[in-house]
C-alpha positions in Angstrom: -1.9 -20.6 30.3 -2.0 -17.3 30.0 -0.3 -16.0 26.5 2.2 -12.9 26.8 1.6 -10.5 24.5 3.5 -7.3 23.4 1.5 -4.1 23.6 2.3 -1.5 21.7 0.4 1.7 23.1 0.3 4.6 21.2 -2.3 6.9 23.2 -0.9 10.8 22.2 1.4 12.6 22.8 2.9 9.2 23.9 6.0 7.3 23.1 5.6 3.5 21.5 5.9 1.0 24.9 6.3 -2.5 24.5 5.7 -4.7 27.4 8.7 -7.1 25.5 11.2 -5.7 22.2 10.0 -6.5 18.6 13.6 -7.8 18.0 13.1 -8.6 14.1 11.8 -4.6 14.1 13.9 -1.8 13.3 12.2 1.5 13.5 14.1 3.6 10.7 12.4 7.1 11.0 9.4 8.6 12.9 7.1 11.6 13.0 5.1 12.4 15.6 2.0 15.2 15.2 -0.8 16.0 17.5 -3.3 12.6 17.0 -1.0 11.0 14.2 2.2 9.0 14.9 3.7 7.9 11.1 6.7 5.6 11.3 9.1 3.3 8.8 10.3 -0.1 10.3 11.8 -2.6 8.3 11.9 -6.1 9.3 14.4 -8.9 8.9 14.3 -11.6 6.5 12.2 -14.4 7.2 11.5 -13.5 11.0 8.6 -13.7 13.3 6.9 -10.8 15.2 5.0 -12.6 18.1 1.6 -11.4 18.6 1.3 -7.9 19.4 -1.6 -5.4 20.3 -1.9 -2.0 18.5 -3.8 0.4 21.0 -4.5 2.7 18.2 -6.2 2.3 14.7 -3.3 2.3 11.8 -2.6 1.5 8.2 0.2 0.2 6.5 1.5 0.7 3.2 4.0 -2.2 2.3 7.1 -0.2 0.7 8.8 -3.5 -0.6 9.1 -7.6 -0.1 6.1 -9.2 1.6 4.9 -10.9 4.7 1.6 -12.7 6.2 -0.4 -11.2 8.8 -2.1 -13.6 10.9 -5.2 -12.0 12.8 -6.3 -15.0 14.5 -7.5 -17.7 12.1 -7.0 -15.1 9.5 -3.9 -15.0 7.6 -3.3 -11.9 5.5 -0.4 -12.3 2.4 0.2 -8.2 2.3 3.1 -8.1 -0.9 4.5 -4.7 -1.8 1.8 -2.1 -2.9 -0.7 -3.5 -0.5 -2.5 -1.1 1.8 -4.0 -2.5 4.9 -6.0 -0.6 7.8 -5.9 -2.2 11.2 -9.3 -1.4 13.9 -7.9 0.1 17.2 -7.1 -2.9 19.9 -6.2 -5.3 17.1 -3.7 -8.0 17.5 -1.8 -10.0 15.1 1.1 -11.9 14.4 3.8 -11.6 11.5 5.8 -13.8 9.5 7.9 -11.6 7.1 9.1 -12.9 3.8 12.5 -14.5 2.6 14.0 -10.7 1.3 12.5 -9.3 4.4 10.3 -6.5 4.1 9.9 -2.3 4.6 6.2 -0.1 5.6 5.2 2.6 6.4 2.8 3.1 9.4 0.3 5.6 10.4 -1.2 5.6 13.6 -4.2 8.1 13.9 -5.7 9.3 17.4 -8.8 7.3 17.7 -10.8 10.8 17.7 -9.3 11.4 14.4 -9.5 8.0 13.3 -13.7 8.5 14.0 -13.6 11.8 11.6 -11.6 10.9 8.9 -13.4 6.9 8.2 -17.0 8.1 9.8 -18.5 8.0 6.2 -15.8 5.3 4.5 -17.5 2.1 6.4 -19.2 -0.3 7.6 -15.8 -1.4 9.1 -15.9 -4.8 7.5 -15.5 -3.5 3.8 -11.8 -2.4 4.2 -10.6 -2.7 7.9 -7.9 -6.3 7.8 -7.8 -6.7 4.2 -5.0 -6.1 2.1 -6.6 -3.4 -0.3 -4.8 -4.3 -3.8 -3.3 -1.8 -6.0 -6.1 1.3 -6.4 -5.6 2.5 -2.5 -1.7 2.8 -3.5 -1.1 5.8 -5.1 -3.0 7.8 -2.3 -0.8 6.1 0.4 2.0 6.7 -1.5 1.2 10.4 -1.7 1.4 10.4 2.2 4.4 8.4 2.5 6.0 11.3 0.5 4.7 14.2 2.4 6.0 12.2 5.3 9.4 13.0 4.0 8.9 16.9 4.0 11.0 18.3 6.7 9.6 21.6 6.7 6.5 23.2 9.0 3.9 22.8 6.4 4.3 18.8 6.9 1.9 18.0 10.0 -1.1 19.8 7.4 0.1 18.2 4.6 0.2 14.6 6.9 -3.7 15.0 7.7 -4.6 16.4 4.3 -3.1 13.3 2.3 -4.5 10.9 5.1 -8.0 12.5 4.6 -7.5 12.1 0.7 -6.6 8.3 1.3 -9.6 8.1 3.0 -11.8 9.7 0.4 -10.2 7.5 -2.5 -10.9 4.3 -1.0 -14.7 5.9 -0.2 -14.6 6.4 -4.0 -13.5 2.4 -4.7 -16.0 1.1 -2.0 -18.9 3.2 -3.8 -17.6 1.7 -7.2 -17.8 -1.9 -5.9 -13.9 -2.1 -6.6 -13.1 -4.1 -3.4 -15.6 -6.5 -4.4 -16.0 -9.5 -6.5 -17.0 -9.3 -10.0 -16.5 -12.3 -11.8 -16.0 -10.8 -15.5 -14.2 -8.0 -14.6 -12.1 -9.7 -11.7 -10.6 -12.0 -14.7 -10.3 -8.8 -17.1 -8.4 -6.9 -14.4 -6.4 -10.2 -13.1 -5.3 -10.8 -16.8 -4.0 -7.1 -17.3 -2.5 -7.5 -14.0 -0.5 -11.0 -14.7 0.9 -9.5 -17.9 1.8 -5.3 -17.4 4.6 -5.5 -19.9 2.0 -6.8 -22.5 -0.1 -4.9 -24.7 -3.1 -6.8 -25.8 -5.9 -5.5 -27.6 -9.1 -5.3 -26.8 -10.7 -8.4 -28.2 -8.2 -10.3 -26.6 -9.2 -9.0 -23.1 -13.3 -9.3 -24.1 -12.6 -12.5 -24.9 -11.3 -13.8 -21.6 -13.6 -12.2 -20.1 -16.4 -12.9 -21.7 -17.6 -9.8 -22.5 -18.6 -8.0 -25.6 -15.8 -5.3 -25.9 -17.8 -2.0 -26.2 -19.7 -3.7 -23.1 -16.4 -4.4 -21.4 -15.2 -0.9 -21.8 -18.1 0.7 -20.3 -18.2 -2.3 -17.2 -14.6 -1.5 -16.9 -14.7 2.3 -16.5 -17.6 2.7 -14.6 -16.3 0.1 -11.8 -12.9 1.6 -11.7 -13.5 5.0 -12.7 -10.5 5.3 -16.1 -9.9 3.1 -18.9 -8.5 -0.3 -19.2 -5.5 1.3 -21.0 -5.1 3.9 -17.8 -5.2 0.1 -15.9 -2.6 -1.0 -17.8 -0.3 1.9 -17.5 -0.7 2.0 -13.5 -0.3 -1.9 -13.6 2.9 -1.1 -15.5 4.2 1.7 -12.7 3.8 -0.6 -10.0 5.3 -3.1 -11.9 8.5 -0.6 -12.2 8.2 0.0 -8.5 8.5 -3.3 -8.0 11.7 -3.6 -10.1 13.0 -0.6 -8.8 12.5 -1.6 -4.8 14.4 -4.7 -5.4 16.7 -2.7 -7.2 16.9 -4.7 -10.3 18.5 -2.9 -13.2 19.0 0.8 -14.1 15.4 3.3 -14.5 16.6 3.1 -18.1 16.1 -0.7 -18.7 13.4 -1.1 -16.1 11.6 1.8 -18.8 12.1 -0.1 -21.5 11.0 -3.6 -20.3 7.9 -2.2 -18.8 7.2 -0.9 -22.2 7.7 2.6 -22.5 9.3 4.1 -25.5 11.5 6.0 -23.5 13.4 7.3 -20.1 11.4 10.3 -20.4 8.0 9.0 -21.5 8.3 6.5 -18.5 9.7 9.3 -15.8 6.2 11.7 -17.1 4.3 8.7 -16.9 5.7 7.6 -13.7 5.4 11.7 -11.8 1.7 11.5 -13.2 0.6 8.0 -11.4 3.2 8.0 -8.2 3.9 11.6 -7.5 7.2 11.4 -7.6 10.7 10.4 -9.7 11.6 6.7 -9.8 15.3 8.2 -9.4 13.0 9.7 -5.8 11.5 6.2 -5.5 14.4 4.5 -5.7 16.6 6.7 -3.6 13.7 6.2 -0.3 13.9 2.7 -0.5 16.9 2.2 -0.8 17.6 3.9 2.5 15.0 1.4 4.3 17.8 -1.2 3.3 19.5 -1.1 7.0 22.3 -3.6 7.6 20.7 -7.1 9.1 17.4 -6.1 7.9 
């Protein structure tokens, strides 16, 4: 028996068309520019989106919550901060987590996609994977530009999307997304304990590498020190708390291991490109009644 499919048709400068409405989705804000369509979408807690197809390539940045995306037999766990690139004409279904989710999505015309990603692939290196935190900060820059309502926003969006692609290319060249048992153990140890300050010897013991050798390997792969990696994990942890509205900014700063509100704000702005209050305000706006 033929299976009915939802089709999201994004030929530019067209509009989103659906054979069957995706009831669980609320598109909160949308922008159209030549060759590019960006929108924020909110999805109801525990909802299931039926199998649907996107004709244009696009990427998703998960703003809050989590969901599982099913492409054929391949499930993708997509949590807050994840960045997922989708190929043209990809068909998938979604199951939203118990807290609901909000995402920022950018659909890119086929020609613009080829120009931006020509030297970023083989496609299997990034497409269809929930990329870890290294891709979050350039994706957040695209989201920030999305909220700039001025005549330069079209250029700004094009530029930040290009910078995201460049950042992913750099990460691929460094091998960030490929398995490395010792460095993966090291990164996971730091990622799982962002509010704790371990010593180098402790992390080296977990990785099974001499401390000096570990420092060199880590910088070569990630492009920055373990100390900077830990700061970024703390800001990512803080983003999670801000997304959940879990306490005041000062209390989140203290729990994240920062000496005071000012130190936290400076570090947050350096890594995320915005203030914690700006970030929280924009995420609060995605809390739609019934979603």
